[in-house]
C-alpha positions, 0 to 999 in steps of 0.5 A: 401744539406749537414747536414751543410746546404750548397751546394756542387754542382760541377756546377754553373749557369751563369745568362748571359743576361736573361733579354734580352732573346728575343734578343739572335740573336742580342747579338750574332751578336754584340759580334761576331763583337766586337770579330772580331774587337778586334782580327783583330786590336790587331793582326794588331798592334802587327804584325806591332810592331814585323815586323818593326825593327824601333819599336823594342824599350822598349816602343813598346815592352810594348805596344805589350805585353799589347795588347797581354794581352788584346787579350788573355783576350778577347779570354777567354771571347768572344768565351765562350759568343758566345757559350753560346748565340748560345747554350742557347740563352740569358738564364741561362747557366750551367757551372762546378765549375772547369771550372768557377774557371779556367776562373776566374783565367785567367780573373782576373790575366790578368786583374791585369797584365793590370795594371802592364803593364800600370805601366811598360809603365809609368816607361819607359816613366818616365825614358826616359823623366826625365833621358834620359842620363841614359835610355839606361843603365837603360832599357836594353832588359834583364830588359824589359824581366824581367819586362814583366815576373813580370807583368804577374807572380805577378798577376798570383801568387796572383790570384792563391792563391785566386782561391785556397781559392775559390775552398775550400769554401762551397757554399750556392748559385749556381747562379752567376750574371755574363755573365762570371766567375771571382774570386770575384763573385765566392766567393760571393756564399760562405756560409760565416763564418771565411774562407769566411771573410778571403778570402774577406780580401785577395781579397781586398788585391789583388785588392789593389796590382794589381789595386790601387798601380799600379794606384798610381805609374802611377799617380806619374810617369806622375805627375813627367813627367808633372813637368819636362815638365813645366820646359823645352821648349815647343817643348820638352814638346809637344813631351814628352806629345804626347808619354804619351797621349795614355798610359794615355787614356788607363789607364783612360779607364781601371780605369773608367771601374774598378771603375764603376764595383766595384761601381755596385758590392757595390750597388747590384741593384735589377735589377741583369740581367740588371746590368749583361749586364752593368758590362759585357760591362764595362769589354769588351769595354776597349778591343775595345779601346786599339788598336784604341788608340795605332794604331791612337795616336802613330805616329810611329805605325799609319804610318805603319798601313796606309802604310800596309792598303794602300798596301793591297788596291792597290794590 
């Protein structure tokens, strides 16, 4: 402690799954299976999209980028969880503040990029369905690359500023009620004051810019698509809505997880260790469903998945 009364320690403590300390082996096995499933299924769909020339279209480029984003985020979380469970059981885990900030930066920026990528898919579907005659001109390969770069760079810049702010805040607590690090939770450890209030306002702006605004844009785009479909033939409407359904399922999957996570933060249950497991699963579960949705609901991808798996089985 300094004379100002705050902790300047360079390490933090993750609560992890301390309420389940007697089941660390089971947790390790479950998270290992989850990570292997995510690794295999995401990689399979990405490989199919990259290897099949028929799928080299803007929509599938966004899908592959979204799954790559999800796979990267999972790789930043699962191996660290597995390592902590293996070395420390389900108890408290010591982590340096610098390492925690690094993990928090990548997890938070990739989370924001997920919503930006979903909004880019919605925009692509809107142009394809509502403006088919101009689609090839409006959505060129160069513009797709530009949109992908913006989807990753904008959240990284916004979260990078908040990470810098979090690194400069004095902390009065060193225990983080999470199984992994993310920027908003790190800021809750601060001692308060004007700097902490400013950082809290900035975090609120980031959440608005990376979650709520892209979500509103997606809802507007799909509402316009639905309006167009209601005025067209049934066959056109069925085909259009079929291509939009996987994106909507993934969008609602992510949105529900983020909403429940924010609500749990606000409630701040006294059973912090139990809520740690719940909030962790709210972030991890969506990564399991993404490849399943895109692998099964996108007909073009599912056809190649069946063909590839049947060839492996026959050989």
